[in-house]
C-alpha positions in Angstrom: 143.1 119.9 138.1 141.6 117.2 136.0 142.8 114.5 133.5 141.3 112.7 130.5 142.0 109.1 129.5 141.8 108.1 125.9 141.5 105.2 123.8 144.0 104.1 121.5 145.1 106.3 119.0 143.7 105.2 115.4 145.9 104.8 112.4 145.9 108.1 109.9 146.8 106.2 106.8 143.6 107.5 105.3 143.0 111.0 106.6 142.5 113.4 103.9 143.5 117.0 104.7 142.0 119.8 102.6 143.7 122.8 102.2 141.3 126.2 101.6 141.0 127.1 98.2 143.0 123.8 96.9 140.3 122.9 94.2 138.4 125.7 93.0 136.4 125.0 89.6 133.0 125.9 87.9 129.6 124.2 88.8 128.8 121.9 85.4 125.4 123.8 85.1 126.4 127.1 85.3 130.0 128.1 84.7 129.5 131.6 86.5 129.3 129.7 89.8 132.5 128.4 91.8 133.0 126.0 93.9 135.2 124.6 96.3 135.3 120.6 96.0 136.3 119.6 99.4 135.9 115.9 98.7 135.2 113.7 95.5 133.4 110.6 94.7 135.6 107.8 96.1 137.0 109.6 98.8 134.1 108.2 101.3 132.2 105.5 100.8 128.6 106.5 99.0 129.7 110.0 99.1 129.7 111.8 95.4 130.9 115.1 96.2 131.1 117.7 99.5 131.7 121.4 98.3 131.0 125.0 98.9 129.9 126.7 96.5 129.5 131.1 96.1 126.7 132.3 94.0 127.2 135.9 93.3 124.3 138.4 93.0 122.2 137.3 90.0 123.9 134.1 89.6 121.7 131.0 89.5 122.3 127.2 89.5 120.0 126.3 86.6 117.3 123.4 86.9 118.4 120.2 86.8 118.0 116.5 88.4 119.9 113.5 89.7 118.6 110.2 89.3 121.1 108.6 91.9 121.8 110.9 94.4 120.5 112.9 97.4 121.7 116.2 97.9 122.0 118.3 101.2 122.4 122.0 100.9 123.4 124.1 104.2 123.2 128.0 103.7 126.2 129.4 105.0 125.8 132.9 104.2 123.3 135.1 102.5 120.1 134.7 101.0 118.4 133.5 97.6 115.6 130.9 96.4 115.3 127.3 95.7 112.9 125.7 93.8 112.4 121.9 94.3 110.0 120.5 91.5 107.1 123.5 91.7 107.9 124.3 95.4 109.8 127.6 95.9 111.6 128.0 99.2 113.3 131.3 100.7 116.6 130.4 101.7 118.5 132.1 104.7 121.5 131.8 106.6 121.4 128.7 108.6 119.2 126.8 107.0 119.3 123.1 105.6 117.5 121.5 102.4 117.6 118.3 101.2 117.2 117.3 97.4 115.9 113.7 96.9 116.8 111.6 93.7 114.9 112.6 90.5 113.8 116.3 92.1 114.2 118.7 89.5 115.7 121.7 91.6 117.3 125.4 91.0 119.3 127.8 93.4 118.9 131.5 92.3 120.7 134.6 94.2 118.1 137.0 93.7 119.9 139.4 96.3 122.7 142.1 96.6 125.0 139.9 98.4 126.9 136.7 97.8 124.8 133.5 98.7 127.2 130.9 100.1 126.3 127.1 100.0 127.9 124.1 101.6 126.5 120.8 100.1 127.1 117.2 99.7 125.7 114.2 97.5 125.0 110.8 98.4 124.7 108.1 96.1 121.5 106.2 96.7 
């Protein structure tokens, strides 16, 4: 039998609880792509957004860039391709890709299964 000793509990006044499916909306650069926004700008310092997006077969997140934000994408499920500037990256489950400010990027689901991405953006 063992016991654990924990320090004082921190107050939970700033805790944010996100319920599944609470905020579903469309990606601005392609309304066919649905995303579930878990955190928005202002919820956490420097965080612009934390979301999960599903690209159905044939969907794409069209080419765009952000001048003031770094984005990090985690491939939760599926496969596809991401183009950053002129570099094509084959995406697969478990992969993580970072896009720096000013880099043009595009994601394409060129497979027959859903591509699910978890991503966040941090203001520079």
